[in-house]
C-alpha positions as CSV (number, residue, x, y, z in Angstrom):
1,X,7.1,-12.4,13.0
2,X,7.4,-13.2,9.6
3,X,3.6,-13.5,7.4
4,X,2.9,-17.2,6.1
5,X,4.4,-18.1,3.0
6,X,0.5,-19.3,1.3
7,X,-0.3,-15.2,2.6
8,X,3.0,-13.4,1.3
9,X,2.8,-14.8,-2.0
10,X,-1.5,-13.7,-1.7
11,X,0.0,-10.7,-0.5
12,X,2.1,-10.6,-3.4
13,X,-0.1,-10.5,-6.1
14,X,-2.2,-7.8,-4.4
15,X,0.4,-5.7,-4.3
16,X,0.1,-2.6,-6.5
17,X,3.0,-1.7,-8.8
18,X,2.3,1.8,-9.9
19,X,2.9,4.3,-7.2
20,X,6.0,5.6,-7.7
21,X,9.3,5.8,-5.2
22,X,8.8,8.8,-2.6
23,X,9.8,8.8,1.0
24,X,9.2,10.7,4.3
25,X,9.3,15.0,3.2
26,X,8.2,14.3,-0.1
27,X,5.1,16.1,-1.4
28,X,2.7,14.5,-3.1
29,X,-0.6,14.8,-4.7
30,X,-3.0,11.4,-4.3
31,X,-6.3,11.6,-6.3
32,X,-8.6,9.7,-3.9
33,X,-12.2,8.0,-5.1
34,X,-15.0,10.1,-4.2
35,X,-18.2,8.2,-4.7
36,X,-21.0,10.2,-3.9
37,X,-24.6,8.9,-5.1
38,X,-24.1,7.0,-7.6
39,X,-21.9,8.4,-9.2
40,X,-17.6,8.6,-8.8
41,X,-15.5,11.2,-9.0
42,X,-11.4,11.8,-8.1
43,X,-10.5,14.5,-5.6
44,X,-6.7,15.8,-5.1
45,X,-5.7,14.9,-1.8
46,X,-1.7,17.5,-1.5
47,X,0.4,17.3,0.9
48,X,4.0,16.7,3.0
49,X,4.9,13.0,3.7
50,X,5.0,12.8,7.5
51,X,5.5,8.7,7.8
52,X,5.8,5.8,5.9
53,X,4.6,1.9,7.4
54,X,5.9,-0.7,5.5
55,X,4.9,-4.5,5.7
56,X,2.2,-6.4,4.1
57,X,-0.4,-3.9,4.6
58,X,1.4,-0.9,4.9
59,X,0.4,2.9,4.1
60,X,1.8,6.5,4.5
61,X,-0.2,9.7,6.4
62,X,-0.1,12.6,4.2
63,X,-0.3,16.1,6.1
64,X,-1.7,19.3,4.5
65,X,-2.9,22.2,6.2
66,X,-6.5,23.3,4.9
67,X,-7.7,27.3,6.0
68,X,-5.1,27.4,8.8
69,X,-5.9,23.7,10.0
70,X,-3.9,20.5,9.4
71,X,-5.6,18.1,8.3
72,X,-3.6,14.2,8.0
73,X,-5.0,11.4,5.8
74,X,-3.8,8.0,6.0
75,X,-3.7,5.8,2.8
76,X,-3.2,2.6,2.9
77,X,-0.7,1.2,0.0
78,X,-2.8,-1.5,-1.5
79,X,-6.1,0.5,-1.2
80,X,-8.8,0.8,-3.8
81,X,-9.6,4.1,-3.3
82,X,-6.2,5.7,-4.1
83,X,-6.0,6.4,-8.1
84,X,-2.5,8.0,-8.9
85,X,-0.3,9.2,-6.2
86,X,2.1,11.6,-7.9
87,X,5.6,13.0,-6.4
88,X,5.0,17.1,-6.8
89,X,8.5,17.9,-4.7
90,X,11.0,16.7,-2.3
91,X,12.2,18.3,0.6
92,X,15.4,17.7,2.6
93,X,14.8,15.9,6.2
94,X,16.8,13.8,8.5
95,X,14.3,11.4,9.8
96,X,12.4,8.9,8.8
97,X,8.7,10.3,10.7
98,X,8.2,14.4,10.3
99,X,5.7,13.8,13.9
100,X,7.3,17.2,14.5
101,X,6.2,19.2,11.7
102,X,2.6,18.8,13.9
103,X,3.9,21.5,16.0
104,X,5.2,23.8,13.9
105,X,3.4,26.8,12.3
106,X,4.1,29.1,9.4
107,X,8.6,29.9,8.8
108,X,8.9,27.2,10.8
109,X,7.3,24.6,9.6
110,X,9.6,25.5,6.0
111,X,11.9,23.0,4.5
112,X,14.4,23.4,2.1
113,X,13.6,22.1,-1.8
114,X,16.3,19.4,-3.3
115,X,15.9,17.8,-6.2
116,X,16.4,13.9,-4.5
117,X,18.3,12.7,-8.2
118,X,20.5,14.8,-7.8
119,X,21.2,13.9,-4.1
120,X,22.3,10.5,-5.2
121,X,24.6,10.8,-7.9
122,X,26.4,13.4,-5.7
123,X,26.7,10.4,-2.8
124,X,27.7,8.1,-5.3
125,X,30.0,10.5,-6.7
126,X,31.6,11.3,-3.6
127,X,31.9,7.2,-2.6
128,X,33.9,6.8,-5.8
129,X,36.4,9.9,-5.2
130,X,37.3,7.7,-2.0
């Protein structure tokens, strides 16, 4: 199902361009605006991206462990609550959705860290040599 052209133009106008490129398996720090009474402050939510939904109303799910409990938050890409997103590190994953992480604890939940830029360049060089 496609979106109406008028709605597409409106969605393109409202789309945020300040978010970095990240995907499932990246650890990110999301600066969230918290309103307490008449004051507003930023609070960091740092965790692993376990899912990304694309589309005009896309969102991403971030999971972290807090005092032994798993906490997940779903952030819409175009939300005004999200102030800034920073990519902290990347892990090697073989799936687009990492829901299996919910069932893992401790050492079982470890993943291997990678530098995304090097992986992309190595893949390009291997394709050029073949």
